[in-house]
C-alpha positions as CSV (number, residue, x, y, z in Angstrom):
1,X,-11.6,41.5,-7.1
2,X,-10.9,38.3,-9.2
3,X,-7.6,36.6,-8.7
4,X,-4.8,36.8,-11.3
5,X,-5.3,33.3,-12.8
6,X,-1.8,33.1,-14.3
7,X,-0.2,34.0,-11.0
8,X,-2.3,31.5,-9.1
9,X,-1.5,28.7,-11.6
10,X,2.2,29.6,-11.5
11,X,2.2,29.3,-7.7
12,X,0.4,26.0,-7.8
13,X,2.9,24.6,-10.3
14,X,5.8,25.8,-8.2
15,X,4.4,24.1,-5.1
16,X,3.9,20.9,-6.9
17,X,0.2,21.0,-7.9
18,X,-0.4,20.2,-11.6
19,X,-2.6,22.7,-13.3
20,X,-3.6,20.3,-16.1
21,X,-3.5,16.6,-16.9
22,X,-4.1,14.2,-19.8
23,X,-7.3,12.2,-19.6
24,X,-7.6,8.5,-20.5
25,X,-9.2,9.7,-23.7
26,X,-6.0,11.5,-24.8
27,X,-7.4,15.0,-24.2
28,X,-5.5,17.5,-22.1
29,X,-7.8,19.0,-19.4
30,X,-7.3,22.1,-17.3
31,X,-7.8,22.1,-13.5
32,X,-10.3,24.7,-12.3
33,X,-8.9,27.7,-10.4
34,X,-11.3,27.0,-7.5
35,X,-10.0,23.5,-7.2
36,X,-6.4,24.8,-7.2
37,X,-7.3,27.2,-4.4
38,X,-8.8,24.3,-2.3
39,X,-5.8,22.1,-2.9
40,X,-3.4,24.9,-1.9
41,X,-5.4,25.5,1.2
42,X,-5.0,21.8,2.2
43,X,-1.2,22.3,1.8
44,X,-1.3,25.2,4.2
45,X,-1.6,28.1,1.7
46,X,-4.9,30.0,1.9
47,X,-5.3,32.1,-1.3
48,X,-8.1,34.8,-1.4
49,X,-6.4,37.7,-3.1
50,X,-3.4,38.5,-5.3
51,X,-1.6,39.7,-2.2
52,X,-1.9,36.2,-0.8
53,X,-0.1,34.8,-3.7
54,X,2.8,37.2,-3.2
55,X,2.7,36.5,0.6
56,X,3.0,32.8,0.1
57,X,5.9,33.2,-2.3
58,X,7.7,35.5,0.2
59,X,7.0,33.2,3.2
60,X,8.3,30.1,1.3
61,X,11.5,31.9,0.3
62,X,12.1,33.3,3.8
63,X,11.5,29.9,5.4
64,X,14.0,28.2,3.1
65,X,16.8,30.7,3.9
66,X,16.0,30.7,7.7
67,X,16.7,27.0,7.9
68,X,20.4,25.9,8.3
69,X,19.8,22.3,7.0
70,X,16.9,20.7,5.2
71,X,14.9,18.3,7.4
72,X,16.0,15.3,5.3
73,X,18.3,14.5,2.4
74,X,17.7,11.4,0.4
75,X,20.4,10.3,-2.0
76,X,21.5,7.3,-4.0
77,X,24.6,5.3,-3.1
78,X,25.9,5.6,-6.7
79,X,25.8,9.3,-7.1
80,X,27.2,12.2,-5.1
81,X,25.2,15.4,-4.5
82,X,25.6,18.8,-3.1
83,X,24.3,20.0,0.2
84,X,23.4,23.7,0.7
85,X,23.8,25.0,4.2
86,X,22.3,28.4,5.1
87,X,24.1,30.4,7.8
88,X,24.4,33.9,9.1
89,X,26.4,35.7,6.4
90,X,30.1,35.3,7.1
91,X,29.8,32.6,9.7
92,X,32.1,29.6,9.7
93,X,30.5,26.2,9.3
94,X,31.8,22.6,9.6
95,X,29.6,19.7,8.4
96,X,30.0,16.0,9.2
97,X,28.0,12.8,8.9
98,X,27.3,10.5,11.8
99,X,26.8,7.1,10.3
100,X,24.5,4.4,11.7
101,X,27.5,2.4,12.9
102,X,28.7,5.4,15.0
103,X,31.6,6.5,12.8
104,X,31.9,10.0,11.4
105,X,32.8,11.5,8.1
106,X,33.8,15.1,7.5
107,X,32.3,16.6,4.4
108,X,34.3,18.5,1.8
109,X,33.3,22.2,1.4
110,X,32.8,23.4,-2.2
111,X,33.0,26.9,-3.6
112,X,29.6,28.7,-3.6
113,X,29.1,32.1,-5.0
114,X,25.4,32.4,-4.2
115,X,24.6,36.0,-3.2
116,X,23.6,36.6,0.4
117,X,19.9,36.9,1.1
118,X,18.2,39.6,3.3
119,X,16.0,37.4,5.5
120,X,13.7,38.7,8.3
121,X,16.2,37.4,10.9
122,X,19.2,39.1,9.3
123,X,21.5,38.6,6.3
124,X,22.0,34.9,5.4
125,X,24.7,33.3,3.3
126,X,25.0,29.9,1.7
127,X,27.8,27.3,2.0
128,X,28.0,24.1,-0.1
129,X,29.3,20.7,0.8
130,X,29.7,17.5,-1.2
131,X,27.9,14.3,-0.1
132,X,30.2,11.7,-1.6
133,X,29.3,8.7,-3.7
134,X,29.7,5.3,-1.9
135,X,28.3,6.2,1.5
136,X,26.9,3.1,3.2
137,X,23.2,2.4,2.9
138,X,21.1,3.5,5.8
139,X,19.7,6.2,8.0
140,X,22.4,8.6,9.1
141,X,22.7,12.1,10.5
142,X,24.1,15.3,9.1
143,X,25.6,17.6,11.8
144,X,26.4,21.2,11.0
145,X,28.4,23.3,13.5
146,X,27.9,27.0,12.8
147,X,29.8,29.9,14.3
148,X,30.9,31.6,16.2
149,X,29.3,34.5,14.4
150,X,28.1,37.9,15.6
151,X,29.3,37.2,19.1
152,X,27.4,33.9,19.5
153,X,28.8,30.5,20.4
154,X,28.9,27.7,17.8
155,X,25.5,26.1,17.2
156,X,24.9,22.5,16.1
157,X,22.1,21.7,13.6
158,X,21.2,18.2,12.5
159,X,19.3,16.6,9.7
160,X,18.4,13.1,8.5
161,X,20.5,11.6,5.7
162,X,19.1,8.6,3.9
163,X,21.4,6.7,1.6
164,X,19.4,4.4,-0.7
165,X,20.4,1.6,-3.1
166,X,20.6,2.4,-6.8
167,X,18.2,-0.5,-7.3
168,X,16.5,-3.3,-5.4
169,X,18.4,-6.5,-6.2
170,X,16.3,-9.0,-4.2
171,X,14.5,-10.4,-7.3
172,X,17.9,-11.2,-8.9
173,X,18.2,-14.1,-6.4
174,X,15.4,-15.9,-8.4
175,X,17.9,-16.5,-11.2
176,X,16.7,-17.5,-14.6
177,X,13.8,-19.6,-13.3
178,X,10.7,-17.5,-13.3
179,X,8.4,-17.6,-10.3
180,X,4.7,-18.6,-10.4
181,X,2.4,-17.8,-7.5
182,X,-1.2,-17.5,-6.5
183,X,-3.3,-14.4,-5.9
184,X,-6.0,-14.8,-3.3
185,X,-8.4,-12.7,-1.3
186,X,-7.5,-14.4,2.0
187,X,-10.8,-13.5,3.9
188,X,-12.7,-15.4,1.2
189,X,-10.6,-18.6,1.5
190,X,-11.8,-20.7,4.5
191,X,-11.2,-24.2,6.0
192,X,-13.3,-26.4,8.3
193,X,-11.2,-24.9,11.1
194,X,-12.0,-21.2,10.2
195,X,-14.2,-18.9,12.2
196,X,-16.2,-18.0,9.1
197,X,-13.4,-15.8,7.6
198,X,-10.1,-16.9,6.1
199,X,-7.3,-16.2,8.5
200,X,-3.5,-16.5,8.8
201,X,-3.7,-20.2,9.7
202,X,-5.6,-20.7,6.5
203,X,-2.9,-18.7,4.6
204,X,-0.3,-20.9,6.2
205,X,-2.1,-24.1,5.1
206,X,-2.8,-22.7,1.6
207,X,0.8,-21.7,1.1
208,X,1.9,-25.2,2.2
209,X,-0.5,-26.9,-0.3
210,X,0.4,-24.6,-3.2
211,X,4.1,-24.8,-2.5
212,X,4.5,-28.6,-2.1
213,X,1.7,-29.8,-4.5
214,X,2.0,-27.2,-7.2
215,X,5.4,-25.7,-7.1
216,X,4.1,-22.2,-6.4
217,X,6.7,-19.6,-5.3
218,X,4.5,-17.0,-3.6
219,X,1.0,-16.3,-2.2
220,X,-0.2,-12.8,-2.9
221,X,-2.9,-11.8,-0.4
222,X,-5.2,-8.8,-0.1
223,X,-4.2,-6.0,2.3
224,X,-4.4,-7.4,5.9
225,X,-4.5,-3.9,7.4
226,X,-6.7,-3.3,10.4
227,X,-10.2,-1.9,10.3
228,X,-12.0,-0.9,13.5
229,X,-11.1,-3.0,16.5
230,X,-14.8,-3.8,17.2
231,X,-17.8,-4.0,14.9
232,X,-18.9,-2.6,12.7
233,X,-16.0,-2.9,10.3
234,X,-15.7,-1.8,6.7
235,X,-15.5,-4.7,4.3
236,X,-13.0,-3.2,2.0
237,X,-9.4,-4.3,2.8
238,X,-8.3,-1.2,0.8
239,X,-10.0,1.2,3.3
240,X,-8.4,0.5,6.6
241,X,-8.0,2.5,9.8
242,X,-4.2,1.9,9.6
243,X,-1.9,0.5,6.9
244,X,0.8,-0.4,9.4
245,X,-0.9,-2.9,11.7
246,X,-3.1,-6.0,11.1
247,X,-6.8,-6.8,11.5
248,X,-7.7,-9.1,14.4
249,X,-10.1,-10.8,11.9
250,X,-7.0,-12.7,10.7
251,X,-6.0,-14.3,14.0
252,X,-6.6,-18.0,14.7
253,X,-7.4,-18.0,18.5
254,X,-6.7,-21.7,19.0
255,X,-3.1,-21.2,17.8
256,X,-2.2,-18.6,20.3
257,X,0.4,-20.4,22.6
258,X,-1.6,-19.4,25.7
259,X,-4.5,-21.5,24.5
260,X,-2.8,-24.6,25.9
261,X,-2.8,-23.1,29.4
262,X,-6.5,-22.1,29.4
263,X,-8.7,-23.7,32.1
264,X,-11.2,-26.1,30.7
265,X,-14.2,-23.7,31.1
266,X,-12.4,-21.1,29.1
267,X,-11.6,-23.6,26.3
268,X,-15.3,-24.5,26.2
269,X,-16.2,-20.9,26.0
270,X,-13.9,-20.4,23.0
271,X,-15.3,-23.5,21.4
272,X,-18.8,-22.2,21.8
273,X,-17.8,-18.8,20.4
274,X,-16.4,-20.5,17.3
275,X,-19.4,-22.7,17.0
276,X,-21.6,-19.6,16.7
277,X,-19.8,-18.5,13.5
278,X,-18.2,-21.7,12.0
279,X,-21.4,-22.8,10.2
280,X,-20.7,-19.8,7.9
281,X,-17.7,-21.6,6.6
282,X,-20.2,-23.4,4.4
283,X,-22.0,-20.3,3.3
284,X,-21.4,-19.4,-0.4
285,X,-23.4,-16.3,-0.8
286,X,-22.0,-13.7,1.6
287,X,-19.2,-13.3,4.1
288,X,-20.1,-11.8,7.6
289,X,-17.3,-9.9,9.3
290,X,-18.9,-8.1,12.2
291,X,-20.1,-11.2,14.1
292,X,-16.8,-13.0,13.5
293,X,-14.8,-10.1,14.9
294,X,-17.0,-9.9,17.9
295,X,-16.6,-13.6,18.7
296,X,-12.8,-13.5,18.1
297,X,-12.5,-10.5,20.4
298,X,-14.2,-12.4,23.2
299,X,-11.8,-15.3,22.6
300,X,-8.8,-13.0,22.6
301,X,-9.9,-11.5,25.9
302,X,-9.9,-15.0,27.5
303,X,-6.4,-15.7,26.1
304,X,-5.0,-12.3,27.1
305,X,-6.0,-13.1,30.7
306,X,-3.7,-16.2,30.8
307,X,-0.5,-15.4,32.7
308,X,2.5,-15.4,30.3
309,X,5.7,-17.2,31.0
310,X,8.8,-15.1,31.5
311,X,10.0,-16.0,28.1
312,X,6.7,-15.1,26.4
313,X,6.7,-11.8,28.3
314,X,10.2,-11.1,27.1
315,X,9.2,-11.6,23.5
316,X,6.2,-9.3,23.9
317,X,8.4,-6.7,25.4
318,X,10.8,-6.9,22.5
319,X,7.9,-6.6,20.0
320,X,6.6,-3.5,21.9
321,X,10.0,-1.9,21.9
322,X,10.7,-2.6,18.2
323,X,7.4,-1.1,17.0
324,X,7.7,1.9,19.4
325,X,5.5,4.9,19.4
326,X,3.5,3.9,16.4
327,X,2.2,0.8,18.1
328,X,1.5,2.6,21.3
329,X,-0.4,5.3,19.5
330,X,-2.4,2.8,17.5
331,X,-3.3,0.8,20.6
332,X,-4.4,4.0,22.3
333,X,-6.7,4.8,19.4
334,X,-8.2,1.3,19.6
335,X,-8.9,1.9,23.3
336,X,-10.5,5.2,22.6
337,X,-12.6,3.7,19.8
338,X,-13.9,1.2,22.3
339,X,-14.7,4.0,24.8
340,X,-16.6,5.8,22.0
341,X,-18.6,2.6,21.3
342,X,-19.4,2.1,25.0
343,X,-20.5,5.7,25.7
344,X,-21.8,6.8,22.3
345,X,-19.6,9.9,22.5
346,X,-16.4,10.5,20.6
347,X,-13.7,11.2,23.2
348,X,-12.5,14.8,22.9
349,X,-8.9,13.6,22.9
350,X,-9.5,12.4,19.3
351,X,-9.8,16.1,18.3
352,X,-6.4,16.8,19.9
353,X,-2.8,16.0,18.9
354,X,-1.6,12.5,19.7
355,X,1.0,14.1,22.0
356,X,-1.4,16.4,23.8
357,X,-1.8,16.4,27.6
358,X,-5.3,15.0,27.1
359,X,-3.8,12.1,25.2
360,X,-1.2,11.5,27.9
361,X,-4.1,11.3,30.4
362,X,-5.9,8.8,28.3
363,X,-2.8,6.7,28.1
364,X,-2.8,6.4,31.9
365,X,-6.5,5.8,32.2
366,X,-6.6,3.2,29.4
367,X,-3.3,1.4,30.1
368,X,-4.9,-2.0,30.4
369,X,-6.8,-1.7,27.1
370,X,-3.6,-0.4,25.4
371,X,-1.8,-3.5,26.7
372,X,-4.5,-5.7,25.3
373,X,-4.4,-4.2,21.8
374,X,-0.6,-4.3,21.7
375,X,-0.8,-8.0,22.7
376,X,-3.3,-8.7,19.9
377,X,-0.8,-7.2,17.4
378,X,2.0,-9.3,18.8
379,X,-0.1,-12.5,18.4
380,X,-0.9,-11.5,14.8
381,X,2.8,-10.8,14.2
382,X,3.7,-14.3,15.5
383,X,1.1,-16.0,13.3
384,X,2.3,-13.9,10.3
385,X,5.8,-15.2,11.0
386,X,4.6,-18.8,11.1
387,X,2.8,-18.3,7.8
388,X,5.9,-17.0,6.1
389,X,8.0,-19.8,7.6
390,X,5.6,-22.5,6.4
391,X,5.6,-21.0,2.9
392,X,9.4,-21.1,2.6
393,X,9.6,-24.6,4.1
394,X,7.0,-25.7,1.5
395,X,9.5,-24.7,-1.2
396,X,8.2,-21.2,-2.0
397,X,11.2,-19.0,-3.1
398,X,9.3,-15.8,-2.1
399,X,6.5,-16.8,0.3
400,X,4.0,-14.3,1.4
401,X,3.4,-11.2,-0.8
402,X,1.6,-8.5,1.1
403,X,-0.4,-5.8,-0.4
404,X,-0.2,-2.1,0.6
405,X,-3.4,-0.1,0.1
406,X,-3.3,3.5,-1.2
407,X,-4.6,5.1,2.0
408,X,-6.8,4.9,5.1
409,X,-10.2,6.1,6.3
410,X,-10.7,9.8,7.1
411,X,-11.4,9.1,10.8
412,X,-9.2,6.1,11.7
413,X,-6.1,5.4,13.7
414,X,-3.6,6.7,11.1
415,X,-5.7,9.8,10.4
416,X,-5.4,10.7,14.1
417,X,-1.8,9.6,14.9
418,X,-0.4,10.8,11.6
419,X,-2.5,14.0,11.4
420,X,0.7,16.1,11.1
421,X,1.6,14.5,7.8
422,X,-1.8,14.0,6.2
423,X,-3.9,16.6,4.3
424,X,-7.3,17.4,5.7
425,X,-10.4,18.1,3.7
426,X,-9.1,16.1,0.8
427,X,-10.0,12.6,-0.6
428,X,-7.7,10.6,-2.8
429,X,-9.2,9.1,-6.0
430,X,-8.8,8.9,-9.7
431,X,-10.1,10.9,-12.6
432,X,-12.4,9.4,-15.2
433,X,-11.2,6.4,-17.1
434,X,-12.7,3.9,-19.5
435,X,-13.9,1.6,-16.6
436,X,-15.1,4.4,-14.3
437,X,-16.3,7.2,-16.5
438,X,-17.4,9.3,-13.6
439,X,-14.1,9.1,-11.8
440,X,-13.5,7.6,-8.3
441,X,-13.2,9.1,-4.8
442,X,-11.8,6.6,-2.3
443,X,-12.2,9.3,0.4
444,X,-8.7,8.8,1.9
445,X,-6.5,11.6,3.3
446,X,-3.3,11.7,1.3
447,X,0.3,12.3,2.6
448,X,1.2,16.0,2.5
449,X,4.4,16.0,0.6
450,X,5.8,19.0,2.5
451,X,4.9,17.6,5.9
452,X,6.2,14.1,5.0
453,X,9.6,15.6,4.2
454,X,9.5,17.7,7.4
455,X,9.0,14.4,9.3
456,X,12.1,13.0,7.4
457,X,9.8,10.3,5.9
458,X,9.9,8.4,9.1
459,X,6.1,7.5,9.0
460,X,6.7,6.0,5.5
461,X,9.7,4.1,6.7
462,X,8.1,2.7,9.8
463,X,5.1,1.5,7.9
464,X,7.2,-0.3,5.3
465,X,9.4,-2.0,8.0
466,X,6.4,-3.4,9.8
467,X,4.8,-4.6,6.6
468,X,7.9,-6.3,5.2
469,X,9.1,-7.9,8.5
470,X,7.4,-11.3,7.6
471,X,7.1,-11.0,3.8
472,X,9.1,-12.2,0.8
473,X,7.5,-9.4,-1.4
474,X,5.3,-6.4,-1.1
475,X,2.8,-5.2,-3.7
476,X,2.2,-1.5,-3.8
477,X,-1.4,-0.7,-4.9
478,X,-1.4,2.2,-7.3
479,X,2.4,2.7,-7.1
480,X,1.9,5.8,-9.3
481,X,0.8,7.4,-6.0
482,X,4.4,7.6,-5.0
483,X,4.8,10.1,-7.9
484,X,1.5,11.9,-7.8
485,X,-2.0,11.5,-6.3
486,X,-5.3,12.7,-7.5
487,X,-6.6,15.1,-4.7
488,X,-10.3,15.7,-4.6
489,X,-11.3,18.6,-2.3
490,X,-14.2,17.9,0.0
491,X,-17.5,18.7,-1.8
492,X,-16.1,18.3,-5.3
493,X,-17.0,15.7,-7.8
494,X,-14.4,12.9,-8.3
495,X,-13.6,14.2,-11.7
496,X,-12.9,17.7,-10.3
497,X,-9.6,17.3,-8.7
498,X,-5.9,17.9,-9.3
499,X,-2.7,15.9,-9.3
500,X,-0.3,16.7,-6.4
501,X,3.3,15.7,-7.0
502,X,5.5,13.9,-4.6
503,X,9.3,13.6,-4.3
504,X,9.5,10.2,-6.0
505,X,13.2,10.0,-5.6
506,X,12.7,10.1,-1.9
507,X,9.6,7.9,-1.7
508,X,11.0,5.2,-4.1
509,X,14.5,5.5,-2.7
510,X,13.3,4.8,0.9
511,X,11.1,2.0,-0.4
512,X,14.1,0.5,-2.1
513,X,16.2,0.8,1.0
514,X,13.7,-0.9,3.3
515,X,13.0,-3.7,0.7
516,X,16.7,-4.4,0.3
517,X,17.2,-4.7,4.0
518,X,14.1,-6.8,4.5
519,X,14.9,-9.1,1.5
520,X,11.6,-8.4,-0.1
521,X,10.7,-8.0,-3.8
522,X,8.7,-4.9,-4.6
523,X,5.8,-5.1,-7.2
524,X,4.2,-1.8,-8.2
525,X,0.7,-1.8,-9.6
526,X,1.5,0.6,-12.4
527,X,-1.8,0.5,-14.4
528,X,-3.7,3.6,-15.4
529,X,-2.7,7.0,-16.8
530,X,0.9,8.0,-16.4
531,X,3.9,9.5,-18.2
532,X,5.9,7.0,-20.2
533,X,9.1,7.6,-18.2
534,X,7.6,6.4,-14.9
535,X,7.8,2.7,-15.8
536,X,11.4,3.2,-17.0
537,X,12.2,4.9,-13.7
538,X,10.7,2.1,-11.6
539,X,12.5,-0.6,-13.6
540,X,15.7,1.3,-13.2
541,X,15.2,1.2,-9.4
542,X,14.4,-2.6,-9.4
543,X,10.7,-2.2,-8.8
544,X,8.6,-4.7,-10.7
545,X,5.6,-3.5,-12.7
546,X,2.2,-5.1,-13.3
547,X,0.9,-6.4,-16.6
548,X,-2.7,-7.6,-17.1
549,X,-3.1,-9.7,-20.2
550,X,-6.3,-8.0,-21.4
551,X,-4.7,-4.5,-21.1
552,X,-1.4,-5.3,-22.9
553,X,-1.9,-3.8,-26.4
554,X,0.3,-2.1,-28.9
555,X,-0.3,1.4,-30.4
556,X,-2.8,-0.1,-32.9
557,X,-4.8,-1.7,-30.1
558,X,-3.6,-5.2,-30.9
559,X,-2.6,-7.7,-28.2
560,X,1.1,-7.7,-27.5
561,X,3.0,-10.9,-28.2
562,X,4.1,-12.5,-24.9
563,X,7.7,-12.2,-25.9
564,X,7.4,-8.4,-25.8
565,X,6.2,-8.2,-22.2
566,X,8.4,-6.6,-19.6
567,X,10.8,-8.9,-17.8
568,X,10.7,-6.9,-14.5
569,X,7.1,-7.5,-14.0
570,X,4.3,-9.5,-12.3
571,X,2.1,-10.7,-15.2
572,X,-1.4,-12.1,-14.7
573,X,-4.5,-12.8,-16.7
574,X,-6.7,-10.7,-14.4
575,X,-6.9,-8.6,-11.2
576,X,-9.2,-8.2,-8.3
577,X,-10.9,-5.3,-9.9
578,X,-12.1,-7.5,-12.8
579,X,-14.3,-10.6,-12.6
580,X,-12.6,-14.0,-12.5
581,X,-11.7,-15.0,-16.0
582,X,-14.9,-17.1,-16.4
583,X,-17.0,-14.0,-15.7
584,X,-14.8,-11.8,-17.8
585,X,-15.2,-14.0,-20.8
586,X,-19.0,-13.8,-20.4
587,X,-18.9,-10.0,-20.1
588,X,-20.3,-10.0,-16.6
589,X,-18.4,-6.8,-15.7
590,X,-20.2,-4.8,-18.4
591,X,-23.6,-6.2,-17.4
592,X,-22.9,-5.3,-13.8
593,X,-21.8,-1.8,-14.5
594,X,-24.9,-1.3,-16.6
595,X,-27.1,-2.6,-13.8
596,X,-25.4,-0.2,-11.4
597,X,-25.6,2.8,-13.7
598,X,-21.9,3.2,-14.2
599,X,-21.9,3.3,-18.0
600,X,-21.9,6.5,-20.1
601,X,-22.3,4.6,-23.4
602,X,-25.3,2.5,-24.4
603,X,-25.1,-1.1,-23.1
604,X,-25.0,-2.6,-26.6
605,X,-22.1,-0.4,-27.5
606,X,-20.2,-1.4,-24.4
607,X,-20.9,-5.1,-24.9
608,X,-19.8,-4.9,-28.5
609,X,-16.6,-3.1,-27.7
610,X,-15.8,-5.4,-24.8
611,X,-16.4,-8.5,-26.9
612,X,-14.2,-7.2,-29.7
613,X,-11.4,-6.7,-27.2
614,X,-11.7,-10.2,-25.8
615,X,-12.0,-11.7,-29.3
616,X,-8.7,-10.1,-30.4
617,X,-6.9,-12.0,-27.6
618,X,-8.7,-15.3,-28.2
619,X,-8.0,-15.1,-31.9
620,X,-4.3,-15.0,-31.1
621,X,-4.6,-18.1,-28.9
622,X,-6.3,-19.9,-31.8
623,X,-3.5,-18.9,-34.1
624,X,-0.9,-20.2,-31.6
625,X,-2.7,-23.6,-31.5
626,X,-3.5,-23.1,-27.8
627,X,-7.3,-22.8,-28.2
628,X,-9.7,-24.9,-30.3
629,X,-13.0,-23.5,-31.7
630,X,-15.8,-24.1,-29.3
631,X,-13.5,-24.8,-26.4
632,X,-14.9,-24.9,-22.9
633,X,-14.5,-22.1,-20.4
634,X,-11.9,-24.1,-18.4
635,X,-9.9,-24.9,-21.5
636,X,-10.0,-21.2,-22.5
637,X,-8.7,-20.2,-19.1
638,X,-5.9,-22.8,-19.4
639,X,-5.0,-21.5,-22.9
640,X,-4.9,-17.9,-21.7
641,X,-2.4,-18.9,-18.9
642,X,-0.3,-21.0,-21.3
643,X,-0.1,-18.0,-23.6
644,X,0.9,-15.7,-20.7
645,X,3.5,-18.2,-19.4
646,X,5.5,-17.6,-22.6
647,X,6.2,-14.1,-21.5
648,X,9.7,-13.3,-19.9
649,X,8.1,-11.7,-16.9
650,X,9.9,-12.7,-13.7
651,X,6.6,-13.3,-11.8
652,X,3.5,-15.0,-13.1
653,X,0.4,-14.5,-10.9
654,X,-2.6,-16.9,-11.1
655,X,-5.8,-15.9,-9.4
656,X,-7.2,-18.5,-7.1
657,X,-10.7,-17.9,-8.4
658,X,-9.5,-19.1,-11.8
659,X,-8.1,-22.2,-10.3
660,X,-11.5,-23.2,-9.0
661,X,-13.9,-21.8,-11.6
662,X,-15.3,-18.9,-9.6
663,X,-17.2,-16.4,-11.7
664,X,-18.3,-13.6,-9.3
665,X,-16.3,-10.4,-9.1
666,X,-14.9,-9.5,-5.7
667,X,-15.0,-5.7,-6.2
668,X,-16.8,-3.4,-8.6
669,X,-14.9,-0.1,-8.6
670,X,-16.9,3.0,-8.2
671,X,-19.5,1.3,-5.9
672,X,-20.1,1.1,-2.2
673,X,-23.2,-0.8,-1.0
674,X,-24.6,-1.2,-4.5
675,X,-22.7,-4.4,-4.8
676,X,-21.4,-6.8,-2.0
677,X,-17.7,-5.7,-2.6
678,X,-15.2,-7.8,-0.7
679,X,-17.9,-10.1,0.8
680,X,-17.9,-12.9,-1.8
681,X,-16.7,-16.3,-0.5
682,X,-14.6,-18.5,-2.7
683,X,-16.8,-20.9,-4.7
684,X,-16.6,-23.1,-7.8
685,X,-18.4,-22.9,-11.1
686,X,-21.5,-24.4,-9.6
687,X,-21.6,-22.0,-6.7
688,X,-20.4,-24.5,-4.1
689,X,-18.0,-23.3,-1.4
690,X,-14.3,-24.2,-2.0
691,X,-12.2,-24.6,1.1
692,X,-8.5,-24.7,1.7
693,X,-8.7,-28.5,2.1
694,X,-10.6,-28.8,-1.2
695,X,-7.9,-27.0,-3.1
696,X,-5.4,-29.8,-2.0
697,X,-7.5,-32.3,-4.0
698,X,-8.9,-30.0,-6.7
699,X,-8.4,-31.6,-10.1
700,X,-9.2,-28.3,-11.8
701,X,-6.5,-26.5,-9.8
702,X,-4.0,-29.2,-10.7
703,X,-4.9,-29.0,-14.4
704,X,-4.4,-25.2,-14.6
705,X,-1.2,-25.0,-12.5
706,X,0.2,-28.1,-14.1
707,X,-0.3,-26.5,-17.6
708,X,1.5,-23.3,-16.4
709,X,4.4,-25.3,-15.0
710,X,4.8,-27.1,-18.3
711,X,5.0,-23.9,-20.2
712,X,7.5,-22.4,-17.7
713,X,9.7,-25.5,-17.8
714,X,9.6,-25.4,-21.6
715,X,10.7,-21.7,-21.9
């Protein structure tokens, strides 16, 4: 018997699953019923018959009334709100708040005439209380004392209360002077001291050069999230095993303090290990991660064996205590991943809950390896801190800007340790757009909005705290994912998915709270298809948006004047999903998509359309007197940045590839192994490797950044 389509779609909508969406082409599209059923199943609601629809509705209503307090309440500091407390009908209830500082506040009870509800456990009533405006920011507790009722003693129920700022104000400290910074794929930027891959020491040196020599205020790097702890590793920094912790690829072994205490033979071994991969610093065609990680792991084992001083051990203990269960669970997963590599068998514990008896047994058996992986994260944390310190001492007003990926791999550390808040059988992606006309499936398990709320958003909070500990800013890739994500059921095409909505007030509010406390500016990558109010909401909360010059057009498709750009924004000429400007001007991205079979329109039509779009922008530059006819590629890049520097946007990002003349794209969306995504070393227009040290003396870099500073000083 077929399902009642209207009832199914009404249920999906009530649960937060969109039943339709607007495509990039302006056409409203309906989500297939079968897709809705699969998405609902991933949310814990299996629907086979009409009776199932009614059962789910009844269970949801019963569950809401059976609970005395919600698992979490997220509110803004500048607005009061009501709190509904469900109790046995007629029972007395007293509610207070236990603040972070240990003080208490009794809540005022309000009149509530909600009729009692006949629940499975008995008749339930509702009492209402006011959460007042002006509560201090932070993570507090709501305590409800219920009873006595029906002969029972009073019971205490608790809930998390999160008071968030009305808006992030960190960026206000910049004042009227706009900030210019560099956007770099760190792994691609190496020095003569590197191990074949750009690392945190390279980031430190790059930040110092850019801050002192060129007046840069920030260095935006790709996500530094960890991939597998041993080879092979996925090249994409946007497909990690965890978003909270850092890849060992980015450590510089020689700068670990224990290096100075190594015996001579161990130093020689580390020198030999580096010597096996350092020749790749001069390789311009391709980056090699697996061999580098293998050599660094061997070096780290030597360093870990060095006895630590009491002071060093105390610092390690403090780090371990601060990062808590999340760090312990991640290190356990790394140890289990090593065991899987050694035996060729996936440990059964990885099919169990992270708190299972089998996991507890593994913790005891693998204690030494857990200690090692925790130590590696501590070393990375120290080098991250040193990088941020060097950036600020070099005059950067912001320093490091980290990048938060959308999600993680289906079978990594986070997928295991956070299984209780992630949806299974679902991949995150994007519907078709003008650049990926078949849609995209990034194959990442999304947050379950209901489970995340049940966990009081603590996994979200803990990840943000770790990421922003040594950062002046955080970029959120696809920030629209805090409002809704495109869920693709396993087995479906990328275009055959549905948007699942999130409690953006909670997600953005907690982001704002943790950013304010960390002193970090938040930049949201808000490109793509979204409702117009979303950008206004983000701006109201103090979250900067993203503007890419080539995409900033008015309703008639004409380039926006720089003066009309958003102020609360990171503006740049390009992004890592486009070729460097030299390649974009040549239409390399269209030719590559044609070669890879990603176009739906004929090549000639795509080339003509792309050239028309570029010419509209270049025509404006000529009218402004910034670009002469027949100008060189370098002069055109400078003109584009001079034009953009006239915008009022608080942050101006300049891609490092544009500073040195690189033409090759780092990532072609919609591909996997068809193109060497995330494996292209930094090189100049002639294809020669450009190192960190080269950038210090680069005349081309000086010309571009000098021109931008001139425009910023003039405005």
